[in-house]
C-alpha positions as CSV (number, residue, x, y, z in Angstrom):
1,M,13.2,48.2,-69.2
2,E,16.4,49.9,-68.2
3,L,14.8,53.3,-68.6
4,L,11.8,52.3,-66.6
5,S,13.9,51.0,-63.8
6,S,16.1,54.1,-63.7
7,T,13.0,56.3,-63.6
8,R,11.6,54.4,-60.6
9,N,14.9,54.7,-58.8
10,C,14.9,58.4,-59.4
11,I,11.4,58.8,-58.0
12,K,12.4,56.7,-54.9
13,F,15.3,59.0,-54.4
14,L,13.2,62.1,-54.6
15,Q,10.8,60.6,-52.1
16,C,13.5,60.2,-49.6
17,V,14.7,63.9,-50.0
18,Q,13.3,66.5,-47.6
19,P,10.3,68.4,-49.0
20,G,11.9,71.8,-48.4
21,M,14.8,71.1,-50.7
22,L,12.6,70.4,-53.8
23,T,10.9,73.0,-56.0
24,P,7.1,73.0,-56.0
25,A,6.9,71.5,-59.5
26,V,9.1,68.6,-58.6
27,Q,7.3,68.1,-55.3
28,S,3.9,67.9,-57.0
29,L,5.4,65.4,-59.5
30,V,6.6,63.2,-56.7
31,Q,3.3,63.3,-54.8
32,S,1.3,62.5,-57.9
33,Q,3.5,59.5,-58.8
34,Q,2.4,56.3,-56.9
35,V,4.9,53.5,-56.6
36,R,3.6,50.2,-55.4
37,H,6.0,47.7,-53.9
38,R,6.0,45.0,-51.2
39,Q,7.7,45.7,-48.0
40,T,8.6,42.0,-47.5
41,K,10.2,41.7,-50.9
42,H,14.0,41.6,-50.9
43,W,15.6,44.5,-52.6
44,N,18.3,42.3,-54.3
45,P,16.8,39.7,-56.7
46,K,20.1,38.0,-57.2
47,F,19.5,35.2,-54.7
48,K,15.8,34.9,-55.5
49,K,16.0,31.3,-56.7
50,L,18.1,30.3,-53.7
51,R,15.7,31.9,-51.3
52,K,12.9,30.0,-53.0
53,L,14.7,26.7,-52.5
54,K,15.0,27.4,-48.7
55,F,11.4,26.5,-48.1
56,V,10.5,22.8,-48.5
57,K,6.9,21.7,-48.7
58,M,6.1,18.8,-46.4
59,D,2.9,17.0,-45.5
60,L,1.9,17.6,-41.9
61,P,0.5,14.6,-40.0
62,D,-3.2,14.6,-39.1
63,F,-3.1,14.9,-35.3
64,Q,-6.9,14.3,-35.1
65,E,-6.8,10.7,-36.3
66,K,-6.5,7.9,-33.8
67,A,-4.1,4.9,-34.3
68,S,-6.7,2.5,-32.9
69,E,-9.1,3.4,-35.8
70,L,-6.6,2.7,-38.5
71,P,-6.3,-0.8,-40.1
72,Q,-3.1,-2.8,-39.4
73,D,-1.7,-2.4,-42.9
74,E,-2.2,1.4,-42.9
75,L,-0.6,1.7,-39.5
76,K,2.5,-0.2,-40.6
77,K,2.7,2.0,-43.7
78,R,2.6,5.2,-41.6
79,M,5.2,3.9,-39.2
80,K,7.6,3.0,-42.0
81,E,7.1,6.5,-43.5
82,R,7.9,8.2,-40.3
83,G,10.7,5.9,-39.3
84,F,9.1,4.4,-36.2
85,L,9.9,0.9,-35.0
86,P,7.1,-1.4,-34.1
87,P,6.4,-1.6,-30.3
88,R,7.8,-4.5,-28.4
89,P,5.4,-6.6,-26.3
90,W,7.1,-6.2,-22.9
91,L,6.0,-9.1,-20.7
92,E,8.5,-8.4,-17.9
93,R,7.4,-6.0,-15.2
94,P,9.9,-4.3,-13.0
95,F,9.5,-5.1,-9.3
96,H,11.4,-4.0,-6.1
97,I,11.9,-6.4,-3.2
98,S,12.1,-4.1,-0.2
99,C,11.7,-6.8,2.5
100,T,11.6,-10.5,3.0
101,G,8.4,-12.5,3.4
102,G,9.2,-13.8,6.9
103,I,11.9,-14.6,9.4
104,F,14.7,-16.8,8.3
105,E,16.3,-19.0,11.0
106,A,14.0,-17.6,13.7
107,Y,15.3,-17.3,17.3
108,V,13.7,-19.8,19.7
109,P,13.2,-18.1,23.1
110,P,14.0,-20.3,26.1
111,E,11.0,-21.3,28.2
112,G,10.6,-19.3,31.4
113,D,12.8,-16.4,30.1
114,G,12.3,-13.3,32.2
115,K,11.2,-15.3,35.3
116,K,14.3,-17.5,36.0
117,S,17.5,-16.0,37.4
118,F,20.9,-16.7,36.0
119,I,21.9,-18.0,39.4
120,S,19.4,-20.9,39.2
121,T,20.1,-24.1,37.2
122,A,17.6,-23.3,34.5
123,G,18.9,-19.8,34.1
124,A,22.5,-21.0,33.8
125,K,21.5,-23.5,31.2
126,Q,19.8,-20.8,29.1
127,K,22.9,-18.7,29.3
128,F,25.1,-21.6,28.1
129,E,22.8,-22.3,25.1
130,F,22.8,-18.6,24.2
131,L,26.7,-18.7,24.0
132,E,26.6,-21.8,21.8
133,K,24.4,-20.1,19.2
134,K,26.4,-16.9,19.3
135,S,28.9,-17.9,16.7
136,K,26.5,-17.6,13.7
137,S,25.3,-14.3,15.0
138,M,28.9,-13.0,15.1
139,L,29.5,-14.0,11.5
140,A,26.3,-12.2,10.5
141,V,27.3,-9.1,12.4
142,R,30.7,-9.1,10.6
143,K,28.8,-9.3,7.3
144,I,26.6,-6.4,8.3
145,R,29.6,-4.3,9.1
146,T,31.0,-4.7,5.6
147,Y,28.0,-2.7,4.4
148,E,27.4,-0.6,7.5
149,E,30.6,0.5,9.2
150,D,28.9,2.2,12.1
151,F,26.9,-0.9,13.2
152,D,27.5,-1.6,16.9
153,T,25.9,-4.4,18.9
154,D,25.9,-2.3,22.0
155,N,24.2,0.8,20.6
156,F,21.8,-1.0,18.2
157,P,19.3,-2.1,20.9
158,T,18.8,1.5,21.9
159,L,18.1,2.4,18.3
160,A,15.8,-0.6,18.0
161,Q,13.9,0.5,21.1
162,D,13.3,4.0,19.6
163,I,11.9,2.4,16.4
164,Y,9.7,0.1,18.5
165,I,8.2,2.9,20.5
166,A,7.7,5.1,17.4
167,A,6.0,2.3,15.5
168,H,3.5,1.5,18.3
169,R,2.8,5.2,18.9
170,Y,2.0,5.8,15.2
171,M,-0.2,2.6,15.2
172,A,-2.2,3.9,18.2
173,D,-2.6,7.3,16.5
174,K,-3.4,5.6,13.1
175,E,-0.7,7.6,11.4
176,K,-0.4,5.3,8.4
177,H,2.2,7.3,6.3
178,K,4.5,7.8,9.2
179,L,4.1,4.1,10.3
180,R,5.4,2.9,7.0
181,E,8.7,4.5,7.7
182,H,9.3,2.4,10.8
183,V,7.8,-1.0,9.7
184,T,8.3,-3.2,6.7
185,E,5.7,-3.9,4.1
186,R,5.1,-7.3,5.6
187,C,4.6,-6.0,9.1
188,Y,2.3,-3.1,8.1
189,P,-0.9,-5.1,7.3
190,E,-0.4,-7.2,10.5
191,M,-0.2,-4.1,12.7
192,M,-3.1,-2.3,11.1
193,H,-5.3,-5.4,11.0
194,N,-8.6,-5.0,12.9
195,V,-7.6,-1.5,14.0
196,K,-10.5,0.1,12.2
197,D,-13.4,1.5,14.4
198,K,-11.3,1.1,17.5
199,T,-9.6,3.5,19.9
200,I,-6.1,2.4,21.2
201,R,-4.4,3.9,24.2
202,W,-0.8,2.8,24.4
203,T,1.9,4.1,26.8
204,F,5.5,3.0,27.2
205,L,6.5,3.4,30.8
206,K,10.0,2.0,31.3
207,S,12.4,-0.8,30.6
208,L,12.7,-3.4,33.3
209,E,15.9,-4.7,31.7
210,P,18.2,-3.0,29.1
211,P,17.3,-4.2,25.6
212,R,19.9,-6.6,24.1
213,M,20.6,-8.2,20.8
214,V,20.1,-12.0,20.9
215,H,20.2,-13.1,17.3
216,A,21.4,-11.9,13.9
217,R,21.3,-13.4,10.5
218,V,22.1,-12.3,6.9
219,T,20.6,-14.0,3.8
220,D,20.5,-13.3,0.0
221,V,17.3,-13.1,-2.1
222,I,17.3,-14.1,-5.8
223,S,20.9,-13.0,-6.3
224,K,23.9,-13.2,-4.0
225,E,24.5,-9.5,-4.1
226,N,20.9,-8.7,-2.8
227,L,21.4,-9.1,0.9
228,F,19.0,-8.7,3.8
229,A,19.9,-8.6,7.5
230,Q,17.6,-9.5,10.4
231,V,18.4,-8.8,14.0
232,T,16.3,-10.0,17.0
233,V,16.2,-7.8,20.0
234,R,14.9,-8.8,23.5
235,F,12.7,-6.2,25.2
236,H,11.6,-6.6,28.8
237,T,9.5,-3.5,29.4
238,Q,6.5,-2.1,31.3
239,Q,3.6,-0.9,29.3
240,M,-0.1,0.1,29.5
241,L,-2.6,-0.8,26.8
242,A,-6.3,-0.2,26.5
243,I,-8.5,-1.0,23.4
244,Y,-12.0,0.4,23.1
245,D,-14.5,-0.6,20.5
246,R,-16.6,1.8,18.3
247,F,-19.1,2.2,21.1
248,G,-16.5,3.2,23.7
249,R,-16.6,0.0,25.6
250,L,-13.3,-1.5,26.9
251,M,-12.3,-4.6,24.9
252,H,-8.8,-5.3,26.2
253,G,-6.4,-4.0,28.8
254,S,-6.6,-1.0,31.1
255,E,-5.4,2.6,31.2
256,I,-4.5,2.4,34.9
257,L,-3.0,-1.1,35.1
258,A,0.7,-1.5,34.0
259,K,1.9,-4.9,32.8
260,D,5.3,-6.4,32.3
261,V,5.9,-7.3,28.7
262,L,8.6,-9.6,27.4
263,E,9.0,-9.5,23.6
264,Y,11.4,-10.7,21.0
265,V,11.2,-8.3,18.1
266,V,12.9,-8.8,14.7
267,F,14.3,-5.8,12.8
268,E,15.2,-5.9,9.2
269,K,17.3,-3.9,6.8
270,H,18.1,-4.2,3.1
271,I,21.9,-3.8,3.5
272,S,22.6,-4.0,-0.2
273,N,20.5,-0.8,-0.6
274,E,22.5,2.3,0.1
275,Y,19.5,4.1,1.4
276,G,18.1,1.1,3.4
277,R,17.1,1.6,7.0
278,W,16.3,-0.6,10.0
279,R,12.6,-1.2,10.4
280,L,10.4,-3.4,12.6
281,H,9.7,-6.7,10.7
282,D,8.0,-9.2,13.0
283,K,7.6,-10.5,16.6
284,I,8.5,-14.0,17.7
285,I,5.8,-15.8,19.6
286,P,7.2,-19.0,21.2
287,D,5.2,-22.2,21.0
288,W,5.2,-22.7,24.8
289,L,3.4,-19.4,25.4
290,P,-0.2,-19.9,26.5
291,P,-2.9,-18.5,24.1
292,K,-4.5,-15.2,25.0
293,Q,-8.1,-14.9,25.8
294,P,-10.2,-13.5,23.0
295,A,-11.6,-10.0,23.5
296,P,-15.4,-9.6,23.9
297,I,-16.8,-8.7,20.4
298,T,-20.0,-7.0,19.7
299,Y,-22.2,-9.2,17.5
300,Q,-25.8,-9.9,16.4
301,L,-27.5,-12.9,18.0
302,I,-30.1,-14.7,16.0
303,E,-32.1,-17.5,17.6
304,D,-32.7,-20.7,15.7
305,A,-36.1,-21.0,14.1
306,V,-38.5,-23.8,15.4
307,E,-38.6,-26.6,12.9
308,E,-42.1,-27.5,11.5
309,V,-43.4,-31.0,12.1
310,A,-44.9,-32.6,9.0
311,V,-47.9,-34.8,9.6
312,E,-49.6,-37.0,7.0
313,P,-53.4,-36.8,6.4
314,K,-53.9,-40.4,7.5
315,Q,-52.4,-39.7,10.9
316,L,-54.5,-36.6,11.3
317,E,-57.7,-38.5,10.6
318,E,-56.7,-41.3,13.1
319,G,-56.0,-38.6,15.8
320,Q,-59.4,-36.9,15.2
321,K,-61.2,-40.3,15.5
322,K,-59.4,-41.0,18.8
323,L,-60.4,-37.6,20.1
324,E,-64.1,-38.2,19.2
325,A,-64.0,-41.6,20.8
326,G,-62.5,-40.1,23.9
327,G,-59.5,-42.4,23.9
328,A,-56.3,-41.3,25.6
329,E,-53.7,-40.2,23.2
330,S,-50.0,-39.5,23.7
331,E,-48.5,-36.0,23.8
332,E,-46.8,-36.5,20.5
333,V,-50.1,-37.0,18.6
334,K,-51.5,-33.9,20.3
335,V,-48.6,-31.8,19.2
336,A,-48.9,-33.3,15.7
337,T,-52.6,-32.6,15.3
338,T,-52.4,-29.0,16.6
339,A,-49.5,-28.2,14.3
340,A,-51.2,-29.7,11.3
341,A,-54.5,-28.0,12.1
342,A,-52.8,-24.6,12.4
343,S,-50.9,-25.1,9.1
344,T,-54.0,-26.1,7.2
345,S,-56.3,-23.3,8.6
346,T,-54.1,-20.3,8.5
347,G,-51.3,-21.5,6.1
348,S,-48.7,-19.7,8.2
349,S,-45.6,-21.3,9.7
350,T,-44.9,-21.5,13.4
351,T,-41.5,-19.8,13.0
352,K,-40.5,-17.7,16.0
353,P,-39.5,-14.2,15.1
354,N,-35.7,-13.5,15.2
355,A,-34.4,-11.8,18.3
356,T,-31.5,-9.5,17.9
357,A,-29.1,-8.3,20.6
358,I,-26.4,-5.7,20.4
């Protein structure tokens, strides 16, 4: 074996030598000798056993099988083999409260606001009541400033007016994605209700009085750390509004007639949220405000069908006998006989066809 291995080594050495340095006889011997060996086999067999132990045979999972098709016992066995824990039945679902469901401690507008001057008796009384209710609002403003240091009661009405104008402009243009940035999740469906198939023309002209903050409240939801702030701003503005239906007919308002509008708008912010922002939340409609007239709506008119008059056979025979005898009969019997005769002869009802109007 040692001789054979030495011979092979000599032949390998001769193969590596340049052909010009060998004699023709030796060169022919080298070319005639064929040495077969694997290129991937390591030249040193010393660590052959260790190299063999490097590879561990393992059973690969069947990726084609479905867990739903396996029985429960087999599924538990597979999970134990692979070290998987059984899934937990999570009944809790995460939810995020981004706004409140309404107005807490809503501001009650005084009757006749915007029409009575402060010089009059009623106007002075309204001013005095406003000062009495201002203490709670000041405490709420102080609470808001602990989370928002830049909050200012003088500058906030201007910011609120910009939010108010942007929200109504996006509502008129039906920009749903941009509208959600300026209104809360509670206010969005109320603003977009009954807007489908309608054309809205809304224009903000000017402010008759500077907007001012009249009410502020802070409350917690679920936990004491989750705080929401609501601020009510009074707007006395001049606007133009015109609403057209799907046929282009005017339903409400006018595009050439400006109207004075007095509104109390509530703005809300999730002050516990670092990225919270002020958004339009709701409008306060006082109880003393008269109801608005409903807009003319296009509808389908169906007239009521004429009811059939049921007549018994005995009454029919009596009526016919009276007619043959020439006796005078009342109008009710005439109607009954004609209706019964028509129903028996033709078998069709006297229902009047429906009339539709658009």
